[in-house]
C-alpha positions in Angstrom: 0.0 0.0 0.0 1.3 3.4 -0.9 2.5 5.7 1.9 0.0 8.5 2.6 1.1 12.1 3.1 -0.6 15.5 3.5 0.4 18.7 1.7 0.0 22.0 3.5 -0.2 25.4 1.8 0.9 28.2 4.1 0.3 31.7 2.8 2.0 34.1 5.2 2.4 37.9 5.2 5.9 38.0 3.7 6.1 34.6 2.0 4.3 31.5 1.0 5.4 27.9 1.6 4.3 24.5 0.7 5.1 21.6 3.1 4.6 17.9 2.9 4.0 15.9 6.2 4.2 12.2 6.8 1.7 10.2 8.8 3.8 10.6 11.9 3.6 14.4 11.7 7.2 14.9 10.6 8.0 17.4 7.8 9.5 15.7 4.7 9.7 18.5 2.1 9.4 22.2 2.0 9.5 24.9 -0.7 9.2 28.7 0.1 9.1 32.0 -1.8 8.7 35.6 -0.7 6.1 37.8 -2.3 6.4 41.5 -2.9 5.3 44.0 -0.3 3.7 47.2 -1.6 3.6 50.4 0.5 1.9 53.0 -1.8 1.2 55.5 1.1 2.1 55.8 4.7 0.3 53.1 6.7 -0.8 51.2 3.5 0.3 47.6 2.9 -0.7 45.7 -0.2 0.0 42.3 -1.9 -0.5 41.1 -5.4 -3.0 38.3 -5.1 -2.2 37.1 -8.6 1.5 36.8 -7.6 0.6 34.8 -4.5 -1.6 32.4 -6.5 1.2 31.9 -9.1 3.7 31.2 -6.3 1.5 28.6 -4.7 1.1 26.7 -8.0 4.8 26.7 -8.6 5.7 25.8 -4.9 3.3 22.9 -4.9 5.2 21.3 -7.8 8.6 22.3 -6.4 7.8 20.8 -2.9 6.6 17.5 -4.4 9.8 17.3 -6.6 11.9 17.7 -3.4 10.2 14.8 -1.8 10.3 11.1 -2.7 6.6 11.0 -3.3 4.2 11.5 -6.2 0.9 13.2 -6.3 -0.8 9.8 -5.7 0.6 9.7 -2.2 -1.1 12.9 -1.2 -4.4 12.0 0.5 -5.4 15.6 1.4 -4.4 19.2 1.0 -4.7 21.8 3.9 -4.3 25.5 3.8 -3.5 28.3 6.2 -3.2 32.0 5.6 -2.7 35.5 6.8 -6.2 36.1 8.0 -7.7 39.5 7.6 -6.0 40.4 4.3 -8.8 41.1 1.8 -9.2 40.4 -1.9 -12.0 41.4 -4.3 -12.2 39.9 -7.8 -14.3 39.4 -10.9 -15.9 36.0 -11.1 -15.9 36.1 -14.9 -12.3 37.1 -15.6 -10.7 35.8 -12.3 -8.9 39.1 -12.0 -8.6 41.0 -8.7 -10.0 44.5 -9.0 -7.4 45.9 -6.6 -4.2 44.7 -4.9 -5.0 42.7 -1.7 -5.3 45.0 1.4 -3.1 43.4 4.1 -4.1 43.0 7.7 -1.5 45.5 8.9 -2.9 48.2 6.6 -4.3 51.3 8.4 -6.0 53.3 5.6 -9.4 52.8 7.3 -8.4 54.7 10.5 -10.7 57.6 9.8 -13.5 55.2 9.1 -12.8 53.5 12.5 -13.2 56.9 14.2 -16.5 57.6 12.4 -17.9 54.2 13.4 -16.6 54.3 17.0 -20.1 54.6 18.5 -21.1 51.4 16.8 -18.1 49.5 18.2 -19.9 48.1 21.3 -22.6 46.5 19.2 -20.2 45.2 16.6 -18.1 43.6 19.4 -21.2 42.1 21.0 -22.1 40.4 17.7 -18.7 39.6 16.2 -16.4 39.4 19.2 -14.2 42.1 17.6 -13.7 45.8 18.1 -14.1 48.2 15.1 -10.5 48.4 14.0 -8.6 48.8 10.8 -7.1 45.3 11.4 -10.2 43.4 10.2 -11.5 42.6 6.8 -15.0 44.2 6.8 -13.6 47.8 6.8 -11.2 46.9 4.0 -14.2 45.7 2.0 -15.9 49.0 2.8 -12.9 50.9 1.6 -12.8 49.0 -1.7 -16.5 49.7 -2.1 -16.1 53.4 -1.5 -12.9 53.9 -3.6 -12.8 51.4 -6.4 -15.7 52.0 -8.8 -15.4 48.6 -10.4 -16.5 47.0 -7.1 -20.0 48.4 -7.2 -20.2 47.9 -11.0 -19.3 44.2 -10.7 -21.7 43.8 -7.7 -24.6 45.2 -9.8 -23.8 42.6 -12.5 -23.5 39.7 -10.0 -19.8 39.3 -10.8 -18.2 40.4 -7.5 -16.5 38.1 -5.1 -15.0 39.1 -1.7 -12.7 36.9 0.4 -9.7 36.5 2.5 -6.6 34.9 1.0 -7.8 31.3 1.7 -11.0 31.9 -0.4 -9.0 33.4 -3.3 -6.6 30.4 -3.4 -9.4 27.9 -2.9 -11.4 29.4 -5.7 -8.4 29.2 -8.1 -7.3 25.7 -6.9 -10.7 24.2 -7.5 -10.9 25.5 -11.0 -12.9 28.6 -10.0 -15.7 26.4 -8.8 -15.7 26.8 -5.0 -16.2 30.1 -3.1 -15.8 29.2 0.5 -13.9 30.0 3.7 -13.5 28.4 7.1 -15.0 29.7 10.3 -11.7 30.9 11.8 -11.1 33.2 8.8 -14.7 34.3 8.7 -14.5 35.2 12.4 -11.9 37.9 11.5 -14.0 39.9 9.1 -16.3 41.9 11.5 -19.2 40.4 9.5 -19.7 37.0 11.1 -22.0 36.5 14.1 -19.8 34.7 16.5 -22.6 32.7 18.2 -24.3 31.7 14.9 -21.2 31.1 12.9 -22.7 32.8 9.8 -22.7 36.2 8.1 -24.8 38.7 10.0 -27.1 41.3 8.2 -26.9 43.7 11.1 -23.1 43.7 11.1 -23.0 44.3 7.4 -25.4 47.3 7.9 -23.3 48.6 10.9 -20.2 48.8 8.7 -22.2 50.7 6.0 -22.0 47.9 3.4 -24.9 47.1 1.0 -26.4 44.0 2.5 -27.7 42.0 -0.4 -24.7 42.7 -2.7 -22.2 41.9 0.1 -23.9 38.7 1.1 -23.9 37.6 -2.6 -20.1 38.3 -2.8 -19.1 36.6 0.4 -17.9 32.9 0.6 -19.9 30.2 2.3 -18.6 29.4 5.8 -17.5 25.8 6.7 -15.8 24.0 9.6 -12.0 24.0 9.6 -11.8 20.3 8.9 -14.0 18.7 6.2 -14.5 18.7 2.5 -13.9 22.1 0.8 -13.5 20.8 -2.8 -11.0 19.1 -5.0 -8.1 20.4 -7.0 -9.2 21.1 -10.6 -6.8 23.8 -11.9 -5.2 21.7 -14.6 -2.1 20.9 -12.6 -0.7 17.5 -11.7 -2.6 17.6 -8.4 -6.1 17.3 -10.0 -8.6 15.3 -8.0 -6.8 15.6 -4.6 -9.3 16.7 -1.9 -8.9 20.0 0.1 -10.0 19.0 3.6 -8.6 21.6 6.0 -8.4 25.4 6.2 -7.6 27.6 9.2 -6.4 31.1 9.7 -2.7 31.2 10.5 -2.9 31.7 14.3 -5.6 29.1 14.8 -3.5 26.8 12.6 -0.5 27.4 14.8 -2.5 26.5 17.9 -3.8 23.4 16.2 -0.3 22.5 15.2 0.8 22.9 18.9 -2.0 20.6 20.1 -3.9 23.5 21.8 -7.2 21.6 22.0 -8.3 22.1 25.6 -9.5 25.0 27.7 -6.7 26.9 29.5 -4.0 26.0 27.1 -2.1 29.0 25.6 0.3 29.4 22.7 2.1 32.4 21.2 3.4 32.7 17.7 6.3 35.0 17.0 6.1 35.8 13.3 5.5 39.0 11.3 3.2 39.9 14.2 2.8 38.2 17.6 -0.4 36.4 18.5 -1.3 34.9 21.9 -4.2 32.4 21.7 -5.9 31.2 24.9 -8.3 28.3 24.4 -11.5 28.8 26.3 -13.1 25.5 25.1 -16.7 25.6 24.1 -17.3 28.6 26.4 -17.5 31.9 24.5 -15.7 34.4 26.9 -16.4 38.1 26.2 -13.3 40.1 26.7 -13.5 43.3 28.7 -9.7 43.9 28.8 -8.8 44.5 25.2 -8.6 41.0 23.8 -10.4 39.6 20.8 -13.0 36.8 21.3 -12.6 34.5 18.4 -13.0 30.9 17.1 -10.2 28.5 18.0 -11.3 25.7 15.7 -14.4 23.8 14.6 -14.1 20.1 13.5 -16.9 18.6 11.4 -19.6 17.2 13.7 -18.1 18.7 16.8 -18.9 21.9 18.8 -17.1 25.1 18.1 -14.2 25.8 20.3 -13.4 29.5 21.1 -10.4 31.5 22.2 -9.3 34.8 23.6 -6.6 36.3 21.4 -4.1 39.1 22.0 -3.0 40.3 18.6 0.3 42.3 18.2 0.8 43.9 14.8 4.6 44.1 14.8 7.1 41.5 15.9 9.4 39.9 13.4 8.5 42.6 10.9 10.4 45.1 13.1 13.6 43.1 12.7 13.0 43.2 9.0 12.5 47.0 9.2 15.8 47.3 11.2 17.5 45.4 8.4 15.9 46.8 5.3 15.0 50.4 6.1 17.4 51.4 9.0 20.4 49.3 7.9 21.5 48.5 11.5 21.9 44.8 10.6 22.6 43.1 7.3 20.7 39.9 8.0 17.8 39.1 10.4 20.0 36.6 12.3 22.5 39.3 13.2 20.1 41.0 15.7 20.6 38.3 18.3 24.4 38.7 18.2 24.2 42.5 18.3 21.7 42.4 21.2 24.1 40.1 23.1 26.8 42.7 23.1 25.1 44.4 26.0 23.9 43.0 29.3 20.6 44.8 29.3 18.6 47.5 27.4 20.4 50.4 29.0 17.1 52.1 29.8 16.1 52.1 26.1 12.5 51.0 25.2 11.1 50.6 21.7 7.3 50.5 21.1 6.8 49.3 17.4 3.4 50.9 16.9 3.9 51.2 13.1 0.2 50.3 12.6 -1.0 51.8 15.8 -1.3 49.5 18.9 -3.3 46.3 18.8 -4.3 44.3 21.8 -4.9 45.1 24.6 -4.8 48.9 23.8 -6.5 49.2 20.3 -5.1 52.7 19.7 -4.8 53.6 16.0 -3.4 57.0 17.0 -0.2 55.4 18.5 3.0 55.6 16.6 6.4 53.9 16.9 8.5 55.3 19.7 12.1 54.8 21.0 12.5 56.3 24.4 15.2 56.4 27.1 18.1 57.2 24.7 21.2 58.7 26.2 24.8 59.1 25.0 25.4 55.7 26.7 23.1 53.9 24.3 24.7 51.8 21.6 23.5 49.8 18.6 23.4 46.8 20.9 20.9 48.6 23.3 18.7 49.5 20.3 18.8 45.9 19.0 17.9 44.6 22.5 15.1 47.1 22.9 13.6 46.0 19.5 13.7 42.3 20.6 12.4 43.0 24.1 9.4 44.8 22.7 8.0 41.5 21.4 8.2 40.0 24.9 6.7 43.1 26.6 3.7 43.0 24.2 3.2 39.3 24.9 3.3 40.0 28.6 0.6 42.7 28.1 -1.6 40.3 26.3 -1.3 37.5 28.9 -2.1 40.0 31.7 -5.3 40.8 29.9 -6.0 37.0 29.5 -5.7 36.6 33.3 -8.0 39.6 33.9 -10.7 38.2 31.5 -10.6 34.6 32.8 -9.8 35.2 36.4 -7.0 32.7 36.1 -3.5 33.8 37.3 -1.8 32.5 34.1 -1.0 29.4 32.2 1.3 26.8 33.7 3.4 27.0 30.5 3.5 29.2 27.4 3.9 27.1 24.2 5.7 29.1 21.5 6.4 28.8 17.8 7.4 30.9 14.8 10.7 32.1 13.4 11.7 34.4 16.3 11.7 31.5 18.8 15.1 30.4 17.5 16.4 33.5 19.4 17.5 32.0 22.7 17.9 35.3 24.6 14.5 36.5 23.5 12.8 33.3 24.8 14.7 33.5 28.0 13.6 37.1 28.5 10.1 36.1 27.8 10.2 33.4 30.5 11.7 35.9 32.9 9.0 38.5 32.2 6.1 36.0 32.6 7.7 34.0 35.4 6.5 30.8 33.8 8.3 28.2 31.6 8.3 28.9 27.9 8.2 25.7 25.8 9.1 25.7 22.1 7.5 23.2 19.7 9.8 20.6 18.2 8.7 21.9 14.8 8.6 25.7 15.0 6.6 26.0 11.8 3.4 24.9 13.5 1.2 27.0 11.2 1.7 24.8 8.2 1.6 21.8 10.5 -1.7 22.8 12.0 -3.2 23.0 8.5 -1.8 19.6 7.7 -3.4 18.2 10.9 -6.8 19.6 10.0 -6.6 18.3 6.4 -5.4 14.9 7.7 -8.4 14.7 10.0 -10.7 15.7 7.3 -9.1 13.3 4.8 -9.0 10.3 7.2 -5.3 10.1 7.7 -5.8 10.6 11.5 -8.9 9.6 13.4 -9.3 12.4 16.0 -7.6 15.3 17.8 -6.3 12.9 20.5 -4.2 11.1 17.9 -3.0 14.4 16.5 -2.1 15.6 20.0 0.2 12.6 20.5 2.2 13.9 17.5 2.9 17.3 19.1 6.1 16.9 21.0 7.8 19.8 22.8 11.3 20.9 22.0 13.4 23.3 24.1 12.2 24.8 27.4 13.3 28.1 29.1 12.6 28.6 32.8 12.5 32.0 34.6 15.8 33.3 35.9 15.2 37.0 36.9 14.8 38.7 40.2 11.3 40.2 40.9 12.8 43.6 41.4 14.4 43.6 38.0 11.2 42.3 36.4 9.1 45.0 38.0 11.6 47.8 37.0 11.5 46.6 33.4 7.7 46.4 33.3 7.4 49.9 34.8 9.7 51.3 32.1 7.7 49.6 29.4 4.4 51.1 30.8 6.0 54.6 30.6 7.0 54.0 27.0 3.5 52.9 26.1 2.1 56.1 27.6 4.4 58.3 25.4 3.4 56.3 22.3 -0.4 56.8 22.5 -1.7 59.9 20.9 1.5 60.5 19.0 0.3 61.5 15.6 1.7 64.9 14.6 0.4 64.6 11.0 -3.2 64.7 12.1 -4.8 68.1 11.4 
């Protein structure tokens, strides 16, 4: 009998990758390619959806070629994606009407201010605050500023979706317009308790109800049948049986299946996800109430999420736009040239502040500079910002749940290879930090969901047994030093909020 494997498509913020996983959960082949970032105006971030689709097609073939398998070994395909990034396209031509508006994009800030009074009701229905982060306002911007959107809607030719919907539609030969519940829960348009599009939410965002409903994808559980490949490639006929948004996929890949378990992903942004089980916990401390996962035939599992806009992207900024380092890996070595941050704090509010503050008027700030400060102190402050923001999110989790904190923080993502950062994180939180044996848990989570949907694994208990921990860091900082650092961070946050001198 031929060996069965699962292929995972992982469409991230800066790159896409395709990974093949064996039945024991190990990675057997990978292919990756960056896609171009467009910054047409301050605060705007865009992607070429056509480029991403072309990359995925080529990466699927390349990944398979790097393995010892053929397409006949692939029993299922899973997908995970940058969540809130929004695409609108013409169903007849298959052409996007505008570049994809990325989750980090802040062009809708003025719209957020105008809709502020509606935010409590929007949060009640969707679990989300009115913020530029989410897809619904990006759709509203496209409707208001791209004439072709309303023209296509009038002709019944408009489709809206997140990146997963766009790739799925193309992968199935333009036959399936669907998304999963985790991606849908990030749009501001899905009723969190009903798990379906909500007419009132659409109205609250100022979108035309009937036209919007006609353009949106159908919502499905994370694991189940989404369609089959029919794009004319060598993968035709393979079922697509798992889709999750990237942070939910990372939690799935870490085996975060039970209430009280917490993971944090250190990627372009930073995302704490606290599983609340089948209980929908409404946050009153700046977190997002969202869907953790939904397996076919099972109850929906929910989560509290602390979303941080800038983490690994700040290292990229330090490399590409400031020139302080030549490669991303150099930052750890540079930060290690100093014993501490020297009183320097950096708040990377390039897209405002996300959880738990939700302040679009915040701007990036470096504070505490003296003539003593060196490049090492700046590098250290940049890295420490990620740990401080994670600490803020976990404090909010404790306030919302009434639980002091998790016994352990499970971590994944590219930044977790930085030993000093992970040690600092453990010191700030005063709990062990445990890295996954495979740090690319996003792709792995999508593979697990697809494997469950495709019958490779029987249930989440079997999948959980495949999630083995890797390195662990334990706290090693005095309480006085910890409190001093947290107090300095709190002061830096205060100076960041309201800093928008370009506002008239």
